[in-house]
MIFIPA-840009 format. One record per residue (C-alpha): residue in one letter; z, x, y. Coordinates in steps of 0.25 Angstrom, whole numbers, plus 5000, padded with zeros to 4 digits. Last residue first. Layout:
residues N
aZXY...
end
This chain:
residues 555
e498551075252q497551105240f496251145244a496151285238s496451215225g497451285215g497651155207i497051095195f496450965201e496051005215r495651145209l494551075202l493751065215s493751215216a494251275230p495251365223p494151425214i494251405199e494351535192a495751525187a495551385181d495451435167m494551365157p495051285145t493951275134f493651125134n493551025123d495051015122l494950945136f494450815129k495550815118l496550825129m495950715137r495950625125r497450655123a497750625137e496950495137a497750445125y499050495130a498950415143e499350295134t500750355134t501650385122d500750505118p501350585130v500450645140e500950795142r499750845134l498850795145l499550875156p499451005148e497950975145a497550945160y497751085166r497051175156r495951065153l495651055168v494951195167p494151165155l493751035162e493351105175y492151195172f491051095175l491651065188s491650915192s491650875206n490250815206f489950775220m489150655223v488350635236d488050515246a489050435238n488850285236e488550315221q489950325219y490350195224p490550115211f491250235205i492450235215y493150095216k493050025203e492750135193e493650225200g494850135200r494650105185r494650255183v495950275191g496550165183a496150225170w496750365175r498150315178s498650335164l498050475163t498650515177a500050455174v500050515160a499650655165g500750665175a500550635190g501350725200r500150715210t499750865212r499750935198s499850815189d498850735197r497850855198i497850885183l497650735178r496650705189r495750825185l495850785171l495550635174r494350685182n493750755171d494050635162s493350535172t492150625172s492050605157i491450715150r490150685144s490050685129l488550665124n487950805127d489250875125m490650885131a489950865145i490050945158t489850905172t490950805174f490650715186c491950735193s491750645205v491450655220y490650555228i490250595242k489950495253f489550535267k489850425276q489350395290d488150335285d488950235278p489650185291v491150195291g491950075294p491950025279t492650155274l493250135261a492450005257p491150085256n491750155244l491250295243g492550365248h493450285238i493950395230g494350475242e493950595251i493550575265l492950705271l492850675286v491850755293s492150835306r491050895315d491450825328g492950825325l493750725316k495250705317i496350735307e497850725306r498550765294d500050745293g499950625284e500850505284v501250465270s500550375260c501450355248g501250375233t502450465232i501650575224f500350545229d500750565244y499650505252r499350565266p498950495279i497950555288r498250565303v497050525312s496350585323q495250505331g493850535333s493250395329l492950445315l494350485313q494850345318q493950275309l494450355297q495850325301r495650175301n494850185288f495950255281l497050175286a496350045282l495950105269n497350135264v496850185250a497350115238e496549995242p495350075238a495750065224e495850195216y497350205217d497550085209y499050085206d499250015192g499349865190n498349855179e497349785188d497449895198r498549915209p498349935224t499150045230k500249995240d501450055232r500650185231d500550195246v499150185251f498150295249y497550355262d497850495258d497050485246l495850445255s495750595258v495250645272p494550775274v494050815288p492850905286t492350985298l490851005298g490051135300s489351145286i490251245282r491351155285l490751045277q490751145265i492251165267g492451005268l491750985255r492751075248k493850995253a493150865250f492850915236t494350955234t494850815237k493750745229g493950815216s493550705207s494950675203s494850525205p493550465208g492550495220a492450495235i492150585246f491850515259v491250605270t491350545284r490850605298l489350595297g488650615310r487250565306s486350685304d487350805306n488450745298a487550705287a486950845286a488450895285i488750805274a487450845266d487850995268a489250965263i488750895251s487851025248a488951115250l489851035240q488851035229k488651185230e490151205230q490151115217f489151205210a489851335214e491151285208a490451255194i489751395195r491151465198i491851385187v490851415176e490851565180g492351575179a492351505165q491351615159g492351675149a491551645137l492551535132t492351465146k490851465145a490851415131n491851305135l490851265146h489651255136a490451175126v490951085137t489451045140p488351065150l488751195155g487551285156t487851315171v486551295177s485951185168t487351115169r487251115184r485951045184k486450935174h487650915183d486750895195n486150785187f487550735185v487750725200a486350655202f486750555192m487950525200k487150505212d486150415205a487150325198r486250225191v486450165177t487650085179r487449965169d488949945165l488649855153r489549725152d490649685143p491549805145d491749785160n493049875162h492649975152s491249985156p490049935147l489050035143m487750085148i486950195142a486150265153f484850345150g484150475154e483450535166y483950425175c484350305167p483650235156c484450125150i485350105138d486349985137f487649955131l488649855125a488749865110i489549995109c490649955098g489549945088t489450095087s490750105079p492150145080a492050185095l492250325099a493450405103g493450525113y492650645115f491350615108y490850685095g489550665088v488950625075e487850525071d487450485057a488250355057m489250375069v490150495067y491050565077i491550705076d492850775077s493150915076y493951005067l494251155067r494051165082p493351255091r493151215105t491851295110d491051275097l491351135096l490851115110a489551185106t489351095094k489450975102d488251015111s487551075099f487450925094g486150955086h486550855075a486650955064n487451045074y488450935077i488650915062e488851065059r489851075071v490650955065e490751025052d491251155059t492251075067l492851025054l492750875054r493550755060r492750625060r492550515070s491950385067i490950295072p490450165064i489050115066d489049975073a487549955069a487349875082a487849985091l486850085084a485749975086a486049955100f486050105103g484750125096e484150005105r484750065118i484150205115a482750145112e482850065124a483250185133t481950255127k481050135130t481650125144d481350275147i482350385147s482150505156d481950655155m482050655140g482250795133s483750775131i484250635132e485050585144c486250495146y486950425157f488150355152g488950225152s490050155159g489350195173l488450315170s489250425163h488650555162r487550645154v487650595140f486550685134l485750645121k484950745114r483550745109d482850775096p483350655089f482850555100l483050415095e484050445084r484850555093v484750455104v485450345096k486450425090q486950495103l486950355110m487950305100f488850425102v488650395117a489050245115t490250295108r490750375119r490550265129c491350165121v492450255118g492550285133h492650135136g493750125126e494450245133y494350165146h494750035139t493849915140i492949975130d493949945119i495349995116f496349975104r497850025107v498550075095t500050115093v500250185080p501150195067q500450285057h499250295049v498250235059r496750255056y495750295067d494450225064l494650155078e494450285086k495750335092i496250365106r497750415106n498850335113n499550305100v498250255094f497350215106a496150145100a494650145100l493450055102c493949915100p492749815101r492549715112g492649575108d493449535120k494449645116s494449695101y495849715096s495849655082a494749745078a495549865081i496449855069q495449885059s494749985068l496150065070p495950115055t497150075046g497650205039a499050155037p499050005035v499349915047e500549855053y500249805067k501149805079r500749725092n500449755106d499149685106n498249795111v499349895109c499349885094i500549945087l500149995073t501250005062i500950065049k500850005035q500750095023n499650065013m500050005000
end
């Protein structure tokens, strides 16, 4: 007789007695929400696929696409399915997942300068057939030498290269019929879980469209983001110069003692971008008397250091930068609006004292002097500042904050008097051809390190708050990003190996009794792919110094 174990299900807050060895899939069927399939589960706050078998008392929380991690499961599974479809249609070519596009991805196929309607339809039909077949997906642990042989047989040199730079005795591999691969996170139990999708030609490749986590029954049909696409095209150009398309290539450089060279090249790329933006602002100042520059972007994009470095370039152009941070205009914490979960919504425009900001902005533009308030992040209070500013004849305001591209921020300033810059960490390196690194993960690591160092926030607090930050970005920031006159990619292709050294101790402190443990463990596994890089050669003016410390711009 099988031993019975106790399983506590968070979804309905009940205890169940199940035979030891029961797979989660047998229990998950009872927890589909509105007809949506369960995609994975948190077992004792650790993400598990549904073929995981329970052998001891556990607490389980089933998730579907409406959960952030469930949405990630959906996206990774869709990419695995695309890999199989493209390999069957074009066996001599390779699929590349370039970057996110809305809730889906922008993809390219090697050797194809564009994807026509007929090709997109063939991919769509192949994907639909795969979904209809409902093929099981499983993860297996094999000797790394066996996995390397399998990858070589399939022509996955990109995956083999990563194995070679992070040696392990055993490695995991995913199997779907005759298709194999690896993805850095859980996958759905079968291909039938990804039934809502579309494929359409896009730029030089195609887009796969998927539902969003907050609107799971409708496709997110975002297929054009021209300015963001230009940023990623610039990334491809950089890749050809640096020879660093994937983590394996970066690890190899580090192991070869060439980290200093990588750092210098990355910093030079950013300095060149900054100089170009400053030239454009100076030209606008000469031609139309431009006085206001708005610098916006999501959390931990490096907006503060970007603004200060841009200010240096503007001085070279003969302008006097006057920096203003919207963070200084936060209302007191007890007046901060709350989101639908009752948590403080720091991303909402109402978290900023818009009336005071606009009043002082108009005073500055009319030639008056104003005293800028200061926000104390430790106490959560707005206090009287000691900084008084006034604009001179060649002064330009550099206004930095997440809402800079939202027209509602400054209704009294004509649009032709605004130069709008969107700053974000568009991660410029991939795990392999199919596994892009989430820009959100990159920013989370930055924020985790910075907030621990400067704002007294522990890892549990930062990780627990991140979902709310993301919701605010999706609502208040991302819809306005294409309003920018220019986009600046704040990512440095060497930074993740550096961040690993600072983030790992913080992530290891997260107890397994908290929901944040699942995210901490996922991030630790992610960072394990990078060969650590020393920060000693990072210059004091680097944007990364804003997060790890040692910045020349710290007050």
